[in-house]
N, C-alpha and C positions, 0 to 999 in steps of 0.2 A: 831339487833344491828348495823352491816354494814350499812344497808340503812340508818339506823338513822343519824349516822357522816356522810355520803354521803349529805344528804339533809340538814344537818345543816352548811355543808360546802358549798354546792352549793346555798344556802340560805343567807350565808354570802357575796359569792362572785358576786351573782347576787339577789339583792330582789325581792321579788313578784311584785311589781308594775311595772317592768320591762318583765315580762314574755310575754306580749301582742307585745311589742316591737321587742322582740327577735323572736317571731314565724311569725311577718310579715316581719320581716329582711330576715329569712330563706326562706320564700315563696318568695319572690319578687326576692332575688336570683337565686333559683331554677327555676322560671318562665323566668329570663332574660337568665340564662344558656340554657334553653329547647328552647328557641327560637333563640339563638346565632348558636346552633347546626344544624339548620335547618331541614327539611326533611329525613328521611330515607326510602330508597327504599321499596316496596312492593313486588319488584319481585324476581325469583329466577330462575337459569338455569344451567342444569347440563352441565360443559365443558370437560368433559373427551373425547378425541379426537380431541378438537378442539385445533389449533395452534394459539396463540398469540404472537405478536412482539410489545416489549414495549421500548421507548426511555425515556430517563431519569428516569430509573427503580431505581437507587441507591440513591435517595432522600429520605425525610420523606414519603411523599406521596407515591412515587414509590415503596418503599419496603412494604409500607402497603396492595399497590395494588398485588404487587406480591404474598403476603401473602394469600389473599382475593381469589385470581385466582388461585393459586396450591390448595388450599385446595377445591375447586371446580373440581378439578383433570384435570386442563388446562394444556396443553403441552406451556411452556413459554419460551420465547427466550429473555433475557434482555442484551440490548447493553449498552456498557461502552467502557470508552474510554483507561483504564488501561487493562494491558495483562490480559485475562481472567482467567488464571491459576494462578497467584499469586495478591497479594494485597487483598484489602478491598473486591472486590468483589467476589474472590474465596473464603473467608471465610462467605459472607453472603448466598451465592449461596448455601453451604455446610449445613449453619445452617437450610435455609428454607427447604433443601431437610428432613432433620430428623425430623422438628417440624412439617412440613405440610404431612409427608408420600408419598411426591411426588417426583420420580426422575427426572421425565421431567422438569425440570428446568434448563436451561442453560446461561451463561454469553458471550455473542459474542462480540467480538471487532469492535467496530466503533467509530471511531473519529467524531463527528457531526460539528467539525470547519474545517474539510478537506472534500472537495468535492470528493477528490479522494479516500479517505477511503469509504465515502459512496457509489461512486461507486462500488469499488470492495465489497463491503459487497453485495450490489445487485444482483452483475454480480454472486457472487459462489452461493447466495439463488436461483436464478433463474437456475443456470446450476443443482443445487441439485433436483429441480423439488419437493422439498418439497409442501406441501400444507399451505395456510396461510388463516386464517379465521377470524382473526381482526388484526389490527395495532393500538397503543393506543400512541400518539405522547405527552407523559407528560413535555417534556423538554422545552416548551415555559410557563408551568405556573408560576414557581418562576419567580419576576420582576429580572430585571438587575440594579445595582447600590442601592443606599442608600439615604434617605431624607434628611442625613448629607453631602451630597456631591453633587458639581455642575455637571451638566449634560455636557458629553465631547464625542468627536469623537470617543474614543476608545469604549464606553458604545453603542454609536450607533453603531457601527462595529458590537458588542457583539450581537446586539438586530438582525441585519439584517443579521450576518450569522447563527443564530438560526431559523429564519423564513426561508431563503434559503434552508435550510436542511430539513426542512420540505417539502417544495415544490419539492427540486428533489428527496425525499425518494418517494414520490406519483408519480412523473412523472416515475419515475424509475419501480416502482412496480406495476403499472397499468397493463402493459402487461402481467404480472404472473395473476394478479387476472381477468382480462378479459379471459383468457383463461382457466380458472377454470369453473367446471361445473354448468349452469347456476342454477341448483338446492342449490347450496351451498351459505348459508348466509354469506355474507363478510360486515364486518365494518371497517370503517374508522374513528377514533375519534382524535380529537386535545384537547388539554387542554388550556384553557386560563387563565388568571388574572381576576379577578373582576374588573379590573378598566377600562373596557371597555364603562360602562357608561360616565365615564367623558369626552369622546371625542365622545359621539354617536350626540351630537348636533351640533359638528364643524368637523366632520369627513370630509376629503377629499382623493383622491387618492395620492396627494403629500404629502410626508415625513415632518412632522414637522420639524422646527429648534429647532437642540439640545439645542441650547444656549437660547433659550427664550420661551422654553418651558418646564413647571413642569414636574417632573418625573411620576406622574400619569396621564398626558396628554399624554406623551409619550407612556408609557407602555399601556395606553385604546387604542393609535392610532395602535400600535401593535397587540393589542387583536382584535380590530374591523378588521383590513386587515385578518387575519386569517380567521374569519368568514367570510367575503365576499369571500375569496377564496373558502372555502370549500362548501360554499352555492352554487358558480360558478362551482366548480368541479361535485356536484352532477347533475347541468343542463346540463352538456355535457356527463355524464353518462346517464340520461335521454333521451339525445338525440341519441344513439346509436340506431342501430335498433332493433325493439322489438322481432324479431326472434330470435337475438343470444342473448339477456337478458332476456327477460321474460320467465318462464316455461311454458310449455305447460299447457292447461286446460282442458285434453281430460277427459271425465266423468269416462273412463275405465283403464285411467294412473294413476300410481302409483306416478307420479310428484307432484309437491307442488302447491296446488289451487291457485291461484289469484285473490281477492276480487276485485280490481280495479285498471286497470294502471293509472288511473289518481294520486292515493296516491302513489305508488311505479313503477315504470319502469324498473328500474334494480336490481339485486340482490347485487350490492354493493353499499353500505349506508354510504354517509359522513355524519358525524354529528361533532358539537363542545360542549363542555362542560365545564361551569365555576363552576368548585368546590367551590368558594367561600372564604372568608377569611380565611386563616389556619394559625395558631400560627408557626408553623415550616417553613412552606415551602413561606409564603408572609409576616408576621411582621419580622420574623428573619432577612431576606434579606433587608428589609427596615430599620432595625435598624442597619446594618453592623454588626450583632451578626451569622450571619452564616460562620463557620469556612471553608465551600470549597470555599467561595468567599474573603477570608482574612477577620480574623476577629479583630474588633478595640476593645481593650480592655473597653473603658466605654461604646461603645453600647453595648458590651455584659453585662456590669453591669446593665444598662438601661434594657434589656430583662429581666436579670435575677428581677431586682426589680419589675418591671410591672409583671411578670410572674403571678402571683398570680389571678391579673385581666384579663389577658390576655386569663387564661383559662377560665373565665365566658363569656368573651366577643367575643374573637373567636373562631373557628372550630377547635377541635382536628383531626389526621390523618383519624381517623375512620370515624368521622363524613364528613370530606373533600371528602372521598372516596364515598358517596353515590350514589352522580349525576352522576359520571362514571359508578359506576355498573348499574345504571336505564338504560344509554343510552346502555350498553352492553348486559342485561338481557330482554328488552324489545321486544317483538314478533314484525316482520314485517307483512307487510299486505300479502306477501307470504308464511306465516305460519298459516294464522288463514282460517278455512274453514267457508265460506260466511252462508251455512246452520245454522251452530251451533250460529254465530253471531246474524242471526235474532230469536233464540229461547231464548235469552238471552241479558242483557245489553251490548251494544257494547263495546269492550276492548279497552283499549288505547293500542295504536300501535308506533311503532318508527317512526317520521317524517323524512324523508331524507332531510338532508340539514338544519335542524333546529339548534337552539342554545338551551341546556339543562342547567338549571341553578335549585337548590332548585328539583330535582325529576321532573320538569316540562317545556315544552317548554316554553321560555321566547321571548318575543316580543323586539327588538331592533331597536327604530324609529330613524333611520339614517336621521339626519337634512341637508340633502346635496339637492338642487332642482335639477330635471330633466334637467331642461334647461343648468344646468352647465355641464352636461356630453356630450362627444361627441357623435353627432348625427350619428349613423354608422347602417349599416344595418350587420346583423350579418354574413350573407350568403355572404356579397360583402365586407369583409374588405381588405384594401388596403396593411396592415401588412402581409407580406408574411411569416416572421416566426411566428406570432400568428396563420396563415392559417396552416402551417405546423404541430405546435404543436396539434390542434385541428384534424387535418387529422388524426396524429397518435393515437389519442383516437380514432379514429373511426367513427366520424360524426361530421355534421354542426348542429350549433343550430337555429333551423329553428321553433320551438315550442314557444308557445304566452310567453310574457315575464310576470313573475311571480310577478313583482317587488319588492319583499322580499330583504332585506340590499341593496337597490340602485340599483335593477333590473340589466338586463342582460348588460347594458352598464357599469357600474360601475363594475362589476364582469369581463368582460373582459379587462378593464383597470387595474385593480388590476392584472390580470393574467398576461399581458404583462409586467410589473413593476418588477412583479417577474422574469419573463424570462429575462430581460433586468439586474438584478441585480444578478442572476444565471451566466450569461455570465462574467458579471464584476469579480465575486467573482473567477470563475474557472481561469479566465485569472490572477487574482494576484497571486493564488497559483501557477500555473506555472512560473510566472516570479521569485517568492521566490524560489521555485527548482532549476531553471535554475541559479540563481545567489548562492545558496548552491553548486550546483556542479560545478559552477567555482570556486568560492573560494578554494574547497576542490582539 
């Protein structure tokens, strides 16, 4: 009786001749949704005993990442600009510990807008002699600025500060990572926004004008420059003396076997990940609906109104996480036995210095002619500061140019630009501190 009543009501609301349309509509929505969420990683990894450092950990994407890694047993240090014992970060860490049954989750204070704070954190971490297996730089993923406001010098400074923070972290932590046992699998992963495609064909090392460039072009340029930096960092790591970075391949030794030193020469792997278009980390800031950046009432209203459509066309935090997990879980050539790979189909391994998007290596054709780059011999640079920086990392770039992401010339130019911007950033902070001290 009840079914008959429900059928009668349903037939009244939706006549039988529309059943086909409804079914096709539902199938279409499910198909679009499935495609928009992207691929899911088919990899898994036990992270017990692994120490992972995460920046931008208290964003929606960062919190999802914390939860996922904590469930796999990782020892996690989440950086926050707030006091770690009070505020939202303390509450969130406590909740994560209880929900994941992992007590090894800690919030550590580090203000990414202050080079002095970054140096203090890295110095203290080196002195503590703790191990470090991975660093995930998630703070550059969310776009800075929104589509409803004009590009300004302040926004440009924020982007530059975020990029310099990544570079400073890398240079300060590298001595610790290089001193780690060569058998240890260490990964440096940076997350970038998906707008790099907008700047790929017009990319150059010089910063685009903030007044004449669109938000997508400016953000795309920042993402591409981060990719070039990480690719060049891998070249520096690969140029280190093989005896100090490549594990032994003795037949009777218990060390990790190496498939080919042409695939991976260093136990430290730098990679870039583009998680895709996230509803919470990309669209919300673009519509000025991100409360952490200052919410605009009608921007928030627009985000709420569009939310049903955004849930279909953009990624959820869990889907956004998949490419990051893929780059973190993929085995490296050091971890694969050559004899085993010959017996079965070759297994996918992590490609050092590559960009990963949708759980696969993405090719980024940078439209910059090689002739427009400075013609320099890598081992005969006139820039003494750049020389000293590369010496401090333990080697010279004498290997053949791979040509990826603009090649060695563009990589060196971007590296030198980072060093120059870092010096300016630190000088500005020192001047501010001096001014504050004089006023007090």
